[in-house]
PAZAPA-4460 file (N, C-alpha, C; in steps of 0.05 Angstrom, whole numbers, plus 32768, in hexadecimal, padded with zeros to 4 digits):
% residues 117
    n_x    n_y    n_z   ca_x   ca_y   ca_z    c_x    c_y    c_z   seq   type   mol
   81C4   7F43   802E   81B1   7F4A   801A   81AF   7F69   8018     1      M     A
   81B1   7F77   802E   81B0   7F94   802D   81C5   7FA0   801C     2      N     A
   81DE   7F96   801D   81F3   7F9F   800C   81ED   7F9B   7FEE     3      G     A
   81E2   7F84   7FE8   81DA   7F7D   7FCD   81C5   7F91   7FC3     4      A     A
   81B1   7F97   7FD3   819C   7FAA   7FCC   81A8   7FC5   7FC7     5      R     A
   81BB   7FCD   7FD7   81C7   7FE7   7FD4   81D6   7FE8   7FB9     6      Q     A
   81E6   7FD4   7FB3   81F5   7FD3   7F99   81E1   7FD3   7F82     7      H     A
   81CB   7FC4   7F86   81B7   7FC3   7F70   81AB   7FDE   7F6B     8      A     A
   81A2   7FEC   7F7F   8195   8006   7F7C   81A8   801A   7F70     9      G     A
   81C0   801C   7F79   81D3   802F   7F6F   81DB   8028   7F53    10      I     A
   81E0   800F   7F4D   81E7   8007   7F31   81D1   800D   7F1E    11      A     A
   81B8   8007   7F25   81A1   800D   7F14   819F   802A   7F0F    12      V     A
   81A1   803A   7F24   819F   8058   7F21   81B5   8063   7F0F    13      E     A
   81CE   805A   7F13   81E4   8063   7F02   81E0   805B   7EE5    14      R     A
   81D6   8042   7EE0   81D1   8039   7EC5   81BA   8049   7EB9    15      A     A
   81A6   804F   7EC8   8190   805F   7EBE   8199   807B   7EB6    16      Y     A
   81A9   8088   7EC7   81B3   80A2   7EC0   81C5   80A1   7EA7    17      R     A
   81D4   808B   7EA5   81E6   8088   7E8E   81D5   8086   7E74    18      F     A
   81BF   8077   7E75   81AD   8074   7E5D   81A2   8090   7E57    19      V     A
   819A   809F   7E6B   8190   80BA   7E66   81A5   80CC   7E58    20      L     A
   81BE   80C8   7E5E   81D3   80D7   7E51   81D9   80CC   7E35    21      W     A
   81D8   80B2   7E32   81DE   80A5   7E18   81CB   80AE   7E02    22      V     A
   81B2   80AF   7E08   819E   80B4   7DF3   81A4   80CE   7DE4    23      V     A
   81A5   80E5   7DF2   81AB   80FE   7DE3   81C7   80FF   7DD8    24      P     A
   81DA   80F1   7DE4   81F5   80F1   7DDA   81F7   80E3   7DC0    25      T     A
   81EA   80CC   7DBE   81EA   80BD   7DA4   81DA   80CB   7D8F    26      V     A
   81C6   80DA   7D97   81B5   80E9   7D84   81C6   80FE   7D75    27      E     A
   81DD   8105   7D80   81EF   8118   7D73   8200   810B   7D5D    28      R     A
   8201   80F1   7D5D   8210   80E3   7D48   8205   80EA   7D2D    29      F     A
   8215   80EA   7D18   820A   80ED   7CFD   81F8   80D6   7CF7    30      P     A
   81E5   80DB   7CE5   81D1   80C7   7CDE   81DD   80AB   7CD9    31      R     A
   81F2   80AA   7CC9   81FD   8090   7CC3   8208   8081   7CDB    32      S     A
   8213   8090   7CEE   821E   8084   7D07   8208   807E   7D1B    33      Q     A
   81F2   808D   7D1A   81DC   8087   7D2C   81D2   806B   7D29    34      K     A
   81D0   8063   7D10   81C5   8048   7D0A   81DA   8033   7D0D    35      F     A
   81F3   8039   7D07   8209   8025   7D09   8211   8022   7D26    36      F     A
   821A   8036   7D32   8226   8035   7D4D   8212   803D   7D63    37      L     A
   8202   8051   7D5D   81EF   805C   7D70   81DB   8048   7D7A    38      G     A
   81CF   8039   7D67   81BC   8025   7D6F   81C7   800F   7D81    39      D     A
   81E0   8007   7D7B   81ED   7FF3   7D8C   81F2   7FFE   7DA8    40      R     A
   81FB   8017   7DAA   8200   8023   7DC4   81E6   8026   7DD4    41      I     A
   81D1   8030   7DC6   81B7   8032   7DD4   81AF   8017   7DDF    42      H     A
   81B0   8003   7DCD   81A6   7FE8   7DD5   81B6   7FDC   7DEC    43      G     A
   81D0   7FDE   7DEB   81E1   7FD3   7E00   81DC   7FE2   7E1A    44      L     A
   81DA   7FFC   7E19   81D5   800C   7E32   81BB   8003   7E3E    45      A     A
   81A6   8000   7E2E   818C   7FF7   7E39   818E   7FDA   7E43    46      L     A
   819E   7FC9   7E35   81A2   7FAE   7E3F   81AF   7FAD   7E5A    47      D     A
   81C2   7FBF   7E5F   81CF   7FC1   7E79   81BA   7FC8   7E8E    48      V     A
   81AB   7FDD   7E89   8196   7FE5   7E9C   8182   7FCF   7EA1    49      L     A
   8178   7FC2   7E8C   8165   7FAC   7E8F   8172   7F95   7E9F    50      E     A
   818B   7F8F   7E99   8198   7F79   7EA8   819B   7F7F   7EC6    51      G     A
   81A1   7F97   7ECC   81A3   7F9F   7EE8   8187   7F9D   7EF6    52      L     A
   8173   7FA6   7EE8   8158   7FA3   7EF3   8150   7F86   7EF7    53      L     A
   8157   7F76   7EE3   8151   7F59   7EE5   8160   7F4D   7EFD    54      E     A
   8179   7F54   7F00   8189   7F49   7F17   817E   7F52   7F32    55      A     A
   8172   7F69   7F32   8166   7F74   7F4B   8150   7F61   7F55    56      T     A
   8141   7F56   7F42   8129   7F46   7F49   812D   7F28   7F44    57      Y     A
   8146   7F1F   7F43   814B   7F03   7F3E   815E   7EF8   7F54    58      T     A
   8159   7EE0   7F5C   816B   7ED4   7F70   8185   7ECB   7F64    59      K     A
   8185   7EC0   7F4D   819E   7EB7   7F40   81AA   7ECD   7F2F    60      D     A
   81B7   7EDF   7F3D   81C2   7EF8   7F30   81DC   7EF4   7F21    61      R     A
   81EB   7EE0   7F28   8206   7EDD   7F1D   8207   7EDD   7EFF    62      L     A
   81F7   7ECD   7EF1   81F9   7ECD   7ED3   81F0   7EE8   7EC8    63      P     A
   81DD   7EF5   7ED4   81D3   7F0F   7ECA   81E8   7F24   7ECD    64      I     A
   81F4   7F25   7EE5   8209   7F39   7EEA   8222   7F34   7ED9    65      L     A
   8228   7F1B   7ED4   823E   7F14   7EC3   8238   7F1E   7EA6    66      T     A
   8220   7F1B   7E9D   8218   7F25   7E83   8219   7F43   7E82    67      R     A
   8210   7F50   7E97   8212   7F6E   7E98   822F   7F77   7E96    68      V     A
   8241   7F69   7EA4   825D   7F71   7EA1   8267   7F6F   7E84    69      N     A
   825F   7F5B   7E76   8266   7F58   7E5A   825A   7F6F   7E49    70      L     A
   8241   7F76   7E4F   8234   7F8C   7E40   8243   7FA6   7E46    71      L     A
   824C   7FAA   7E5E   825B   7FC3   7E65   8275   7FC4   7E55    72      L     A
   8282   7FAD   7E52   829B   7FAC   7E42   8295   7FB2   7E25    73      E     A
   827F   7FA8   7E1A   8278   7FAE   7DFF   8273   7FCC   7DFB    74      K     A
   8265   7FD8   7E0F   8260   7FF5   7E0D   827A   8005   7E0E    75      L     A
   828D   7FFC   7E1F   82A7   800A   7E20   82B4   800A   7E04    76      R     A
   82B4   7FF3   7DF7   82C0   7FF1   7DDC   82B1   8002   7DC8    77      V     A
   8297   8002   7DC9   8288   8012   7DB5   828C   8030   7DBA    78      L     A
   828E   8038   7DD3   8293   8054   7DD8   82AF   805C   7DCF    79      F     A
   82C2   804A   7DD2   82DD   804F   7DC8   82DD   8052   7DA9    80      R     A
   82CE   8040   7D9D   82CB   8041   7D80   82BE   805B   7D77    81      L     A
   82A9   8064   7D85   829C   807D   7D7F   82AF   8094   7D81    82      A     A
   82C0   8093   7D95   82D5   80A9   7D99   82E8   80A8   7D82    83      K     A
   82F2   8090   7D7B   8306   808E   7D66   82FB   8095   7D4B    84      D     A
   82E1   8091   7D47   82D3   8099   7D2E   82CB   80B7   7D2F    85      L     A
   82D2   80C4   7D44   82CD   80E0   7D48   82AF   80E7   7D4A    86      R     A
   82A0   80D4   7D55   8283   80D9   7D5A   827F   80E4   7D76    87      Q     A
   8293   80E0   7D87   8293   80EA   7DA2   82AC   80FA   7DA7    88      L     A
   82A9   8111   7DB4   82C1   8120   7DBC   82CD   8113   7DD5    89      D     A
   82E5   811B   7DDB   82F3   810E   7DF2   82E4   8112   7E0C    90      L     A
   82D8   8128   7E10   82C9   812D   7E29   82B2   811A   7E2D    91      R     A
   82A3   8116   7E18   828C   8103   7E1A   8296   80E6   7E1C    92      R     A
   82AB   80E0   7E0E   82B7   80C5   7E10   82C0   80BF   7E2D    93      Y     A
   82CE   80D3   7E39   82D7   80D0   7E54   82C0   80CD   7E68    94      E     A
   82AA   80DC   7E63   8293   80DA   7E74   8287   80BD   7E72    95      H     A
   8284   80B4   7E59   8279   8099   7E55   828B   8084   7E63    96      A     A
   82A5   8086   7E60   82B8   8073   7E6C   82B5   8074   7E8B    97      A     A
   82B4   808B   7E96   82B1   808E   7EB3   8297   8081   7EBD    98      E     A
   8281   8087   7EAF   8268   807C   7EB7   8267   805D   7EB5    99      E     A
   8272   8053   7E9F   8273   8036   7E9B   8284   8029   7EB0   100      L     A
   829B   8035   7EB7   82AC   802B   7ECB   829E   802A   7EE6   101      N     A
   828F   803F   7EEC   8281   8041   7F06   826B   802B   7F07   102      E     A
   825C   8028   7EF2   8247   8013   7EF2   8255   7FF8   7EF4   103      V     A
   826C   7FF4   7EE7   827B   7FDB   7EE9   8284   7FD6   7F05   104      G     A
   828E   7FEB   7F13   8296   7FE7   7F2F   827E   7FDF   7F41   105      R     A
   8267   7FEC   7F3C   8250   7FE5   7F4C   8247   7FC8   7F46   106      L     A
   8247   7FC0   7F2D   8240   7FA4   7F26   8254   7F91   7F33   107      V     A
   826E   7F98   7F32   8282   7F87   7F3F   827E   7F84   7F5D   108      G     A
   8276   7F9A   7F6A   8270   7F99   7F86   8258   7F88   7F8C   109      G     A
   8244   7F8B   7F7B   822C   7F7B   7F7E   8232   7F5D   7F7A   110      W     A
   8243   7F57   7F66   824B   7F3B   7F62   825A   7F31   7F7B   111      L     A
   826C   7F41   7F85   827B   7F38   7F9D   8268   7F33   7FB5   112      K     A
   8255   7F45   7FB9   8242   7F41   7FCE   8231   7F28   7FCA   113      T     A
   8229   7F24   7FB1   8219   7F0C   7FAA   8228   7EF2   7FAF   114      H     A
   8242   7EF2   7FA7   8252   7EDA   7FAB   8257   7ED4   7FC8   115      R     A
   8259   7EE9   7FD9   825E   7EE6   7FF5   8246   7EDC   8004   116      A     A
   822E   7EE0   7FF9   8215   7ED8   8006   8211   7EBB   8006   117      A     A
***
């Protein structure tokens, strides 16, 4: 259980910091993209954070963590789309990709710990 708590805390903190970065980043999108792409990115990033918080306080974490993994994949695609639409420069896109990958690794570790328990 201690390993699961550690994964939970680190994953929640990384997701929280990611949301803090996402909000001002998406605010830089042009008005038309803020409502088209920005709202989806905001919502999915918050859904990831909420899912991780929910998994922290739930015994049956497997479906929640599986859903969070899918949300992370959706965010990866949307950030790629934002880059390809030139709403994000390469540096910000790379930062988003690194952060999403790190949260994904933490969620994967948490899943592995949960399955082993």
